[in-house]
C-alpha positions as CSV (number, residue, x, y, z in Angstrom):
1,M,-28.3,-4.9,11.6
2,T,-26.5,-2.2,9.5
3,S,-27.7,-2.2,5.9
4,G,-25.0,-3.2,3.5
5,S,-23.1,-5.4,6.0
6,P,-21.7,-8.4,4.1
7,T,-24.3,-10.9,5.5
8,S,-25.0,-12.6,2.1
9,G,-23.2,-15.9,2.7
10,V,-21.6,-18.4,0.4
11,G,-24.3,-20.6,-1.2
12,R,-27.0,-18.0,-1.2
13,V,-28.9,-17.6,-4.5
14,I,-29.6,-14.0,-5.7
15,A,-32.7,-13.3,-7.8
16,G,-33.3,-17.0,-8.2
17,R,-30.4,-17.3,-10.5
18,Y,-26.9,-16.3,-9.2
19,L,-25.3,-18.7,-6.7
20,L,-22.7,-16.9,-4.5
21,L,-19.4,-18.9,-4.5
22,H,-17.1,-16.6,-2.5
23,R,-16.4,-13.0,-1.9
24,L,-13.8,-11.4,-4.2
25,G,-13.5,-8.1,-2.3
26,V,-15.1,-5.5,0.0
27,G,-15.0,-1.9,-0.8
28,G,-16.3,1.3,0.8
29,M,-19.4,1.3,-1.4
30,S,-19.9,-2.4,-2.4
31,H,-19.2,-6.0,-1.9
32,V,-18.1,-8.0,-4.9
33,W,-18.8,-11.8,-5.2
34,L,-17.9,-14.5,-7.6
35,A,-21.2,-16.1,-8.6
36,H,-22.4,-18.9,-10.8
37,D,-25.1,-18.0,-13.3
38,Q,-27.3,-21.1,-13.1
39,R,-29.2,-20.2,-16.2
40,L,-26.2,-19.7,-18.5
41,A,-23.8,-22.0,-16.6
42,C,-21.0,-19.5,-16.4
43,E,-19.2,-17.4,-13.7
44,V,-20.0,-13.7,-13.2
45,A,-19.0,-11.0,-10.8
46,L,-21.9,-9.8,-8.7
47,K,-21.6,-6.4,-7.0
48,E,-23.8,-5.8,-4.0
49,I,-24.3,-2.0,-3.5
50,V,-23.7,-0.9,0.1
51,L,-26.4,1.2,1.6
52,R,-25.1,1.9,5.1
53,D,-27.6,4.5,6.4
54,S,-30.1,2.3,8.2
55,G,-32.1,5.4,9.4
56,E,-33.1,6.6,6.0
57,T,-36.7,6.8,4.9
58,A,-38.2,4.6,2.3
59,Q,-38.2,7.4,-0.2
60,E,-34.5,8.1,0.4
61,R,-33.7,4.4,0.1
62,A,-35.6,4.2,-3.2
63,A,-33.6,7.2,-4.5
64,R,-30.4,5.3,-3.7
65,V,-31.5,2.2,-5.5
66,S,-32.5,4.4,-8.5
67,R,-29.0,6.0,-8.5
68,A,-27.4,2.5,-8.5
69,R,-29.5,1.5,-11.5
70,A,-28.6,4.7,-13.3
71,R,-24.9,4.2,-12.7
72,A,-25.1,0.6,-13.9
73,R,-26.7,1.9,-17.0
74,H,-23.8,4.3,-17.5
75,A,-21.3,1.4,-17.3
76,A,-23.5,-0.8,-19.5
77,G,-23.4,1.9,-22.2
78,L,-19.7,1.2,-22.5
79,R,-20.4,-2.5,-23.2
80,G,-18.0,-4.0,-25.7
81,H,-15.2,-1.5,-25.0
82,P,-11.9,-3.4,-24.9
83,H,-10.7,-1.6,-21.7
84,V,-14.0,-1.6,-19.7
85,V,-15.3,-4.4,-17.5
86,T,-18.7,-5.3,-19.1
87,V,-21.9,-4.8,-17.1
88,H,-24.5,-7.4,-18.1
89,D,-27.4,-6.5,-15.9
90,V,-28.7,-4.6,-12.8
91,L,-31.3,-6.2,-10.5
92,E,-32.9,-5.8,-7.1
93,H,-32.9,-8.5,-4.5
94,D,-34.3,-8.1,-1.0
95,G,-34.6,-4.3,-1.6
96,L,-30.9,-4.0,-2.5
97,P,-29.4,-3.3,-5.9
98,W,-27.0,-5.8,-7.4
99,I,-24.9,-5.3,-10.6
100,V,-24.0,-8.4,-12.7
101,M,-20.6,-7.9,-14.4
102,E,-18.1,-9.8,-16.4
103,Y,-15.8,-11.9,-14.3
104,V,-12.2,-11.4,-15.4
105,A,-10.3,-14.6,-14.5
106,G,-6.8,-14.3,-13.4
107,A,-7.0,-10.5,-13.0
108,V,-5.0,-8.5,-10.4
109,D,-5.5,-4.8,-9.7
110,L,-2.7,-2.4,-10.2
111,R,-2.4,-1.7,-6.5
112,D,-1.9,-5.3,-5.6
113,L,0.4,-5.9,-8.5
114,V,2.7,-3.1,-7.4
115,A,2.6,-4.3,-3.8
116,R,3.6,-7.8,-4.9
117,R,6.1,-7.1,-7.7
118,G,7.2,-3.5,-7.2
119,P,6.8,-0.5,-9.4
120,L,6.3,-0.8,-13.2
121,A,8.8,0.4,-15.7
122,P,7.9,3.8,-17.2
123,A,7.0,2.3,-20.7
124,E,4.8,-0.4,-19.1
125,C,3.0,2.1,-16.9
126,A,2.5,4.3,-20.0
127,R,0.8,1.3,-21.7
128,V,-1.5,1.0,-18.7
129,G,-2.2,4.7,-18.9
130,L,-3.1,4.6,-22.6
131,A,-5.7,1.8,-22.0
132,V,-7.3,3.6,-19.0
133,L,-7.3,6.9,-20.9
134,D,-9.1,5.2,-23.8
135,A,-11.8,3.9,-21.5
136,L,-12.2,7.3,-19.8
137,T,-12.4,9.1,-23.2
138,A,-15.1,6.7,-24.3
139,G,-17.1,7.6,-21.2
140,H,-16.4,11.3,-21.6
141,E,-17.7,11.2,-25.1
142,R,-21.0,9.9,-23.7
143,G,-21.1,12.5,-21.0
144,I,-20.0,10.0,-18.3
145,T,-17.3,10.8,-15.7
146,H,-15.9,8.0,-13.7
147,R,-15.1,9.8,-10.4
148,D,-13.1,7.0,-8.8
149,V,-10.1,6.3,-11.0
150,N,-7.5,4.7,-8.7
151,P,-5.0,1.8,-8.7
152,A,-7.6,-0.6,-7.2
153,N,-10.0,0.0,-10.1
154,V,-7.4,-0.8,-12.8
155,L,-7.3,-4.6,-13.6
156,L,-4.6,-6.4,-15.4
157,A,-5.3,-9.9,-16.7
158,P,-4.0,-12.4,-19.3
159,D,-5.0,-11.7,-22.9
160,R,-6.2,-14.3,-25.4
161,T,-2.7,-15.4,-26.1
162,G,-2.1,-16.0,-22.4
163,A,0.3,-13.1,-22.0
164,P,0.2,-12.0,-18.4
165,Y,-1.1,-8.5,-17.8
166,G,-1.8,-8.2,-21.5
167,R,-5.4,-7.1,-21.0
168,I,-6.0,-3.8,-19.1
169,L,-9.5,-3.0,-17.8
170,L,-11.1,-0.1,-16.0
171,T,-13.7,-1.0,-13.4
172,G,-15.4,0.7,-10.5
173,H,-18.1,2.7,-12.3
174,G,-20.2,2.4,-9.2
175,I,-20.1,6.1,-8.5
176,S,-19.9,7.3,-12.1
177,V,-22.3,10.1,-13.1
178,Q,-23.8,11.4,-16.2
179,P,-24.3,15.2,-16.0
180,D,-27.4,17.0,-17.3
181,T,-29.7,13.9,-17.0
182,G,-31.7,15.0,-14.0
183,E,-30.7,11.9,-12.0
184,A,-30.6,12.2,-8.2
185,R,-27.3,13.1,-6.7
186,H,-25.7,12.5,-3.3
187,T,-26.7,15.2,-0.9
188,T,-23.7,14.7,1.4
189,S,-21.0,17.4,1.3
190,A,-18.2,14.8,1.4
191,P,-16.4,14.3,-1.9
192,T,-16.8,10.9,-3.6
193,G,-13.8,8.9,-4.8
194,T,-10.7,7.6,-3.2
195,A,-8.7,9.8,-0.8
196,G,-5.4,10.8,-2.4
197,C,-6.7,10.3,-5.9
198,A,-9.7,12.7,-6.0
199,A,-9.1,16.0,-7.9
200,P,-8.7,19.1,-5.8
201,E,-11.7,20.8,-7.5
202,R,-13.9,17.8,-6.5
203,I,-12.6,18.0,-2.9
204,I,-13.7,21.7,-2.6
205,G,-17.1,20.9,-3.9
206,G,-16.8,21.6,-7.7
207,P,-18.8,19.6,-10.2
208,P,-17.4,16.4,-11.7
209,G,-15.8,16.7,-15.1
210,P,-13.4,15.0,-17.5
211,A,-10.4,17.0,-16.1
212,A,-11.1,15.5,-12.6
213,D,-10.8,12.0,-14.1
214,L,-7.5,13.0,-15.7
215,F,-6.1,14.2,-12.4
216,S,-7.0,10.8,-10.8
217,L,-5.4,9.1,-13.8
218,G,-2.2,11.0,-13.0
219,C,-2.3,9.8,-9.4
220,T,-2.9,6.2,-10.6
221,L,0.0,6.2,-13.0
222,Y,2.2,7.9,-10.4
223,H,1.4,5.0,-8.0
224,G,2.2,2.5,-10.8
225,V,5.6,3.8,-11.6
226,E,6.7,5.1,-8.2
227,G,5.2,2.4,-5.9
228,H,3.2,4.9,-3.8
229,G,0.7,7.7,-4.4
230,P,1.8,11.3,-4.9
231,F,-0.1,12.5,-1.9
232,D,0.1,9.4,0.4
233,R,-0.1,10.3,4.0
234,E,-1.0,8.5,7.3
235,S,-4.7,9.2,7.1
236,P,-7.4,9.9,4.4
237,L,-7.9,13.4,5.8
238,A,-4.2,14.2,5.6
239,Q,-4.2,12.9,2.0
240,I,-7.2,15.1,1.0
241,T,-5.4,18.1,2.6
242,A,-2.2,17.3,0.7
243,V,-4.1,17.1,-2.7
244,V,-5.5,20.6,-2.2
245,A,-2.6,22.4,-0.5
246,E,0.6,20.6,-1.3
247,E,2.7,19.6,-4.3
248,P,3.0,15.9,-5.2
249,R,6.1,14.1,-4.0
250,P,8.9,14.4,-6.6
251,A,9.0,11.4,-8.9
252,V,12.3,9.4,-8.9
253,R,11.5,6.4,-11.1
254,A,9.2,7.9,-13.7
255,G,11.9,8.9,-16.3
256,A,10.1,10.0,-19.5
257,L,6.8,9.7,-17.8
258,E,7.6,12.4,-15.2
259,P,6.5,15.4,-17.4
260,V,3.2,13.7,-18.1
261,L,2.5,13.0,-14.5
262,R,3.4,16.6,-13.6
263,A,1.0,18.0,-16.2
264,L,-1.9,15.6,-15.2
265,L,-1.4,16.6,-11.5
266,A,-1.8,20.3,-12.1
267,K,-4.2,21.6,-9.4
268,D,-5.9,24.1,-11.7
269,P,-8.2,22.0,-14.0
270,T,-7.9,24.7,-16.8
271,R,-4.1,24.2,-16.8
272,R,-4.2,20.4,-16.6
273,M,-3.1,18.3,-19.5
274,T,-5.9,17.4,-21.9
275,A,-6.8,13.8,-22.8
276,T,-5.6,14.3,-26.4
277,A,-2.2,15.6,-25.2
278,A,-1.9,12.9,-22.6
279,G,-2.6,10.2,-25.2
280,A,0.0,11.5,-27.6
281,A,2.6,11.8,-24.8
282,L,1.9,8.3,-23.5
283,A,2.0,6.8,-27.0
284,R,5.5,8.3,-27.5
285,I,6.7,6.6,-24.4
286,V,5.3,3.3,-25.3
287,T,6.5,3.4,-28.9
288,P,9.3,6.0,-29.3
289,Q,9.2,7.7,-32.7
290,A,11.6,6.5,-35.3
291,G,14.7,8.7,-35.8
292,G,14.2,10.3,-32.4
293,R,16.8,10.3,-29.7
294,P,17.2,6.9,-28.0
295,P,15.7,6.7,-24.6
296,T,18.0,7.4,-21.7
297,R,18.9,4.8,-19.2
298,N,16.6,6.4,-16.7
299,E,13.7,6.3,-19.2
300,L,14.2,2.5,-19.7
301,G,14.3,1.8,-16.0
302,P,16.4,2.1,-13.0
303,R,20.2,2.0,-13.3
304,P,22.0,-1.3,-12.5
305,R,22.5,-1.6,-8.8
306,W,26.3,-1.7,-9.0
307,T,26.7,1.6,-10.9
308,E,26.9,3.8,-7.8
309,A,28.3,1.3,-5.3
310,S,31.3,0.4,-7.5
311,A,32.5,4.0,-7.9
312,L,35.7,4.5,-6.0
313,P,36.1,7.5,-3.7
314,P,37.9,10.5,-5.4
315,V,41.6,10.7,-5.0
316,A,42.9,13.8,-3.3
317,T,44.2,16.5,-5.8
318,A,46.7,19.3,-5.4
319,S,44.0,21.8,-4.7
320,S,42.8,19.8,-1.7
321,A,46.3,19.2,-0.3
322,A,47.9,21.4,2.4
323,P,49.8,24.5,1.2
324,A,53.5,23.9,0.5
325,P,55.9,25.1,3.2
326,P,58.0,28.2,2.4
327,P,61.3,27.5,0.6
328,V,64.4,26.9,2.8
329,P,67.2,29.3,2.1
330,G,70.2,27.7,0.5
331,R,71.5,26.1,-2.7
332,P,68.7,25.3,-5.2
333,L,68.1,21.6,-6.0
334,S,69.4,20.1,-9.2
335,H,66.8,19.3,-11.9
336,A,67.3,15.5,-11.3
337,L,67.0,15.8,-7.6
338,R,63.9,18.1,-7.9
339,A,62.3,15.5,-10.3
340,A,63.1,12.7,-7.9
341,A,61.7,14.6,-4.9
342,S,58.6,15.5,-6.9
343,T,58.1,11.9,-7.9
344,G,58.6,10.7,-4.4
345,L,56.2,13.3,-3.0
346,G,53.6,12.4,-5.7
347,L,54.0,8.7,-4.8
348,L,53.5,9.4,-1.1
349,L,50.4,11.5,-1.8
350,A,49.0,8.8,-4.1
351,L,49.7,6.0,-1.6
352,G,48.2,8.2,1.2
353,A,45.1,8.7,-0.9
354,V,44.8,5.0,-1.6
355,W,45.3,4.2,2.1
356,Y,42.6,6.8,3.0
357,A,40.2,5.4,0.5
358,L,40.8,1.8,1.6
359,A,40.5,2.7,5.2
360,E,37.2,4.5,4.6
361,R,35.9,1.5,2.6
362,T,37.1,-0.9,5.2
363,A,35.4,1.1,8.0
364,D,32.2,1.2,6.0
365,A,32.4,-2.5,5.2
366,E,32.7,-3.3,8.9
367,A,29.4,-1.5,9.4
368,A,27.8,-3.0,6.3
369,P,25.2,-3.1,5.1
370,Y,23.2,-0.4,7.1
371,G,26.0,1.5,8.8
372,R,27.6,1.5,12.2
373,A,24.6,2.9,14.1
374,V,22.3,0.0,13.0
375,G,25.1,-2.5,13.8
376,L,24.0,-5.5,11.7
377,A,26.8,-7.3,10.0
378,A,24.6,-9.1,7.4
379,P,21.6,-8.0,5.4
380,L,18.1,-8.6,6.9
381,R,15.9,-11.3,5.4
382,T,12.2,-11.7,5.1
383,G,10.7,-12.7,8.4
384,D,13.7,-11.8,10.5
385,C,12.6,-10.7,14.0
386,V,14.5,-7.8,15.5
387,V,15.1,-6.1,18.9
388,A,15.4,-2.3,18.5
389,D,17.5,-0.3,21.0
390,W,16.7,3.4,20.4
391,P,19.4,6.0,21.3
392,G,17.0,8.1,23.4
393,A,14.1,7.5,25.6
394,A,11.5,8.0,22.8
395,R,10.9,5.2,20.3
396,F,11.2,6.2,16.6
397,S,13.6,9.0,17.5
398,G,17.0,8.6,15.9
399,T,18.5,5.5,14.4
400,P,17.9,2.3,16.4
401,R,20.6,-0.3,17.0
402,L,19.2,-3.6,15.8
403,S,19.9,-7.1,16.8
404,L,18.3,-10.3,15.6
405,D,16.0,-12.4,17.8
406,P,16.5,-15.9,16.3
407,T,13.6,-17.5,18.2
408,C,11.3,-14.6,17.3
409,R,9.7,-15.0,20.8
410,D,12.1,-15.5,23.7
411,G,13.6,-12.0,23.4
412,A,10.3,-10.2,23.1
413,P,11.0,-8.9,19.6
414,D,10.2,-5.3,18.8
415,G,9.2,-6.2,15.2
416,Q,9.7,-8.2,12.1
417,V,10.9,-7.7,8.5
418,M,7.8,-7.8,6.3
419,A,8.9,-6.6,2.9
420,F,11.7,-5.0,0.9
421,A,11.8,-1.8,-1.1
422,E,14.1,-2.1,-4.1
423,A,16.0,0.9,-5.4
424,A,18.5,1.7,-8.1
425,S,21.0,3.4,-5.9
426,A,21.7,4.2,-2.2
427,N,20.5,7.7,-2.8
428,E,17.2,6.4,-4.2
429,A,16.8,4.0,-1.2
430,R,17.3,6.9,1.2
431,A,14.8,9.1,-0.7
432,T,12.1,6.6,-1.4
433,G,12.6,3.8,1.2
434,P,10.4,5.1,4.0
435,A,7.5,5.9,1.7
436,R,7.8,2.6,-0.2
437,C,7.9,0.7,3.2
438,E,4.8,2.6,4.3
439,E,3.0,1.3,1.2
440,L,4.3,-2.3,1.3
441,T,3.4,-2.8,5.0
442,R,0.1,-0.9,4.9
443,E,-2.1,-4.0,4.8
444,T,-0.3,-5.7,7.6
445,R,-0.4,-2.6,9.8
446,A,-4.1,-2.1,9.1
447,R,-4.8,-5.4,10.7
448,L,-2.7,-4.9,13.9
449,A,-3.6,-2.7,16.8
450,D,-0.4,-0.7,17.6
451,V,2.4,-0.9,15.1
452,R,4.4,1.4,12.8
453,S,6.5,1.0,9.6
454,Y,10.2,1.6,9.7
455,A,12.7,1.5,6.8
456,V,16.2,0.2,7.4
457,V,18.2,1.9,4.5
458,P,21.6,0.7,3.3
459,T,24.6,2.9,3.2
460,S,26.4,3.7,0.0
461,A,29.1,1.1,0.8
462,G,26.5,-1.4,2.0
463,F,24.1,-1.0,-0.9
464,V,25.4,-4.0,-2.8
465,P,25.7,-6.3,0.3
466,A,22.1,-5.2,1.1
467,E,21.1,-6.5,-2.3
468,G,20.0,-3.0,-3.4
469,R,17.0,-2.6,-1.2
470,A,15.7,-1.2,2.1
471,A,14.3,-3.6,4.7
472,C,10.7,-2.7,5.7
473,L,10.0,-3.5,9.3
474,V,6.8,-3.5,11.2
475,L,7.6,-2.4,14.8
476,G,5.5,-2.1,17.9
477,A,4.6,1.6,18.2
478,H,4.9,1.6,22.0
479,G,6.5,-1.7,22.9
480,P,7.4,-5.2,21.7
481,V,5.2,-7.3,19.5
482,Y,6.2,-10.5,21.4
483,G,6.2,-12.8,18.4
484,P,5.9,-13.3,14.6
485,L,3.4,-11.2,12.6
486,A,1.0,-11.7,9.8
487,G,1.9,-14.5,7.4
488,H,4.9,-15.6,9.4
489,R,2.6,-17.2,12.0
490,R,1.4,-20.7,11.5
491,P,-1.9,-22.3,12.6
492,G,-1.5,-23.9,16.0
493,A,1.0,-21.3,17.2
494,A,0.3,-20.0,20.7
495,F,-0.1,-16.3,21.3
496,T,2.4,-15.0,23.8
497,D,0.6,-11.6,24.0
498,T,-2.4,-9.9,22.3
499,A,0.0,-7.7,20.4
500,T,0.3,-10.2,17.6
501,M,-3.4,-10.8,17.2
502,Q,-4.8,-9.2,14.1
503,K,-8.2,-8.5,12.6
504,R,-9.9,-11.6,11.2
505,D,-7.7,-14.0,13.1
506,C,-9.5,-17.2,14.1
507,L,-8.7,-18.4,17.6
508,D,-8.5,-21.9,19.2
509,V,-9.2,-21.1,22.9
510,R,-7.8,-23.9,25.1
511,S,-7.8,-22.0,28.3
512,D,-7.7,-18.4,29.6
513,R,-3.9,-18.5,29.2
514,D,-3.6,-20.8,26.1
515,V,-4.9,-19.3,22.9
516,R,-3.7,-20.5,19.5
517,L,-4.0,-19.3,16.0
518,A,-6.5,-21.5,14.1
519,S,-7.4,-21.8,10.4
520,C,-10.7,-20.0,9.7
521,A,-11.7,-22.8,7.4
522,S,-11.8,-25.3,10.3
523,R,-13.4,-25.3,13.7
524,H,-12.4,-22.4,15.9
525,D,-13.8,-20.7,19.0
526,E,-13.6,-17.0,18.3
527,Q,-12.7,-14.5,15.6
528,V,-10.9,-11.2,16.0
529,L,-13.0,-8.2,14.8
530,G,-11.0,-5.2,15.9
531,F,-9.6,-3.3,18.9
532,T,-10.6,-0.7,21.5
533,R,-8.8,1.4,24.1
534,L,-9.8,1.4,27.7
535,A,-9.4,4.3,30.2
536,A,-5.9,5.1,31.3
537,G,-6.7,4.7,35.0
538,L,-7.8,1.1,34.8
539,T,-5.5,-1.6,36.1
540,L,-5.1,-4.8,34.1
541,A,-7.2,-6.7,36.5
542,Q,-10.0,-4.1,36.2
543,A,-9.7,-4.1,32.4
544,R,-10.3,-7.9,32.3
545,T,-13.7,-7.4,34.0
546,R,-14.8,-4.5,31.7
547,S,-13.3,-5.3,28.3
548,D,-16.2,-7.5,27.1
549,T,-18.7,-4.6,27.7
550,A,-16.4,-2.1,26.0
551,C,-16.0,-4.4,22.9
552,A,-19.8,-5.0,22.7
553,R,-20.2,-1.2,22.6
554,E,-17.3,-0.1,20.4
555,V,-16.9,-3.2,18.1
556,P,-20.3,-4.8,18.0
557,P,-20.4,-8.1,16.1
558,A,-23.6,-7.1,14.4
559,D,-21.7,-4.5,12.4
560,Y,-19.7,-7.3,10.9
561,G,-22.7,-9.3,9.8
562,F,-23.0,-11.6,12.9
563,D,-26.5,-12.4,14.0
564,P,-26.9,-10.9,17.5
565,S,-29.3,-13.7,18.5
566,V,-26.5,-16.3,17.9
567,Y,-23.2,-14.4,18.5
568,E,-21.8,-12.2,21.2
569,A,-18.8,-10.0,21.9
570,D,-15.8,-11.3,23.7
571,S,-12.3,-9.8,24.4
572,W,-8.7,-10.5,25.3
573,T,-6.3,-8.3,27.3
574,G,-2.6,-8.7,27.4
575,E,0.1,-7.5,29.8
576,G,2.0,-5.8,26.9
577,A,-0.7,-3.2,26.4
578,W,-0.5,-2.2,30.0
579,K,3.3,-2.2,30.1
580,S,3.2,0.2,27.1
581,A,0.3,2.2,28.6
582,T,-1.7,1.9,25.4
583,H,-4.5,-0.1,27.2
584,L,-5.6,-1.7,23.9
585,V,-8.0,-4.6,24.1
586,V,-8.6,-7.2,21.3
587,C,-12.3,-7.5,20.5
588,T,-13.6,-10.9,19.3
589,V,-16.9,-12.6,18.5
590,R,-18.0,-16.0,19.7
591,K,-21.2,-18.1,19.8
592,Q,-23.4,-17.5,22.8
593,N,-23.9,-21.2,23.5
594,G,-20.1,-21.7,23.6
595,G,-20.1,-23.8,20.5
596,T,-17.4,-23.7,17.8
597,M,-17.5,-21.6,14.7
598,E,-17.4,-23.7,11.6
599,G,-16.0,-21.4,9.0
600,D,-19.3,-20.3,7.5
601,E,-19.4,-16.9,9.2
602,P,-19.9,-13.6,7.3
């Protein structure tokens, strides 16, 4: 079994003292548990360090454990800092290191907060930045660099007065390092940290330093105020490449915070903003200096949604009118007649301009809120299922004409509305909607086999009817999804096709053709672990005889903490995957004896 797999189940006691209650999160380098300290009768967070290389020697493993202890000591050295999660102890259990930390009740990390509630206002984001910068500076003064500052490692929790998000904490010191101490280092050439937030000098192999943490802070604050990272791309490799070779996406919501972000994201660490300068700049945004100019509307937050949409189209002027015809020979007009003619002509021009403006607005209104090409007469709502008719042969090429599928099943929907990206104007919706929708649907897409994000953006005239937001769809990448997705499904619902099965779904298998979504807390027959792709030449009938073997090889249940003496791989194939030529198979796990799974799996 792979070392570091989350096999430590609920109810296990670590080091004879800490009772595991439930898992709080799983990261690339650790598993974090809520645990009960039986000696002090309080709750703590217990971090299990992941050691994935099962082929390492005893000496190499000992070196890894030693590094974990050293990093825990680094974080413990910041004990008592108001913006650092306190580390209480580091221990070893069954040969693995565990770090005992403060449990912060009611905390939400910055990444999840932005995903749930949207981007922060510039001043609020600057307040977060000041707290994180204070924590980083305290570490830098002790010679400790964090090396993994990112939105998921910034916690916001109620303070002592109960104010939500009043307390700001930096966590994730699991890969922090203290230079010049002779401690063992990672020998891999891969950069540590989070893709899209690691400083360019770290990516190309440079030593860790305070300036690298400041670059990561800039990425974190950019995410907080913009709603997505400055170098977000489709894959971690593409993000890393963008950090080194491309400029960050232009900020559109940052207001007064934008110059600070730009200075922190300088690729040359010698030209990057210092901690002192960043602190002063952030403080000015949080508390503007007395007597200074008042903040602009953009600095206070986005403009009211009606500002752009309510502006009338410009009225035609003389310079835009057709040239006057040459004068007709004859007697000149009298002054009165000339004045009357001029007035009548002006009135006609004015009426014509008003008619033109009203006609344009009426035409736009008929296509509201997303324009004539999309064709919807009313704004989309959360959970709406849609059928997409693309103008060409290729999906995701051009603008699709959308229609609603009220049953979300009978019409084999192409996708569903999963979120909304709010904007201050139609221009902002067009500029930021696709990237925001990528971010808002990331978690859903990661759990499905073959889907893509698509932003349905309102027109200028449709911006107000669309409630000032772009609709974020999750669409089948190569074909329909055949039913509701993610949280819009309900336990007991039957799967029409495997396209709507997602990772960690629990299945109630009633027959080979009747599979229903089950609650993982109750009895169920199988659980979805992932997906694999079969050879293009296989027919659907052939796939059904070979898919179990492929899943056992490509998505082995042991890698997910399932005991191979008790559990085995299983699979499901659907017609949709063969109609779309993706040949994707859903890989599941079940008990070898055919018994039910009771909700106590890893």
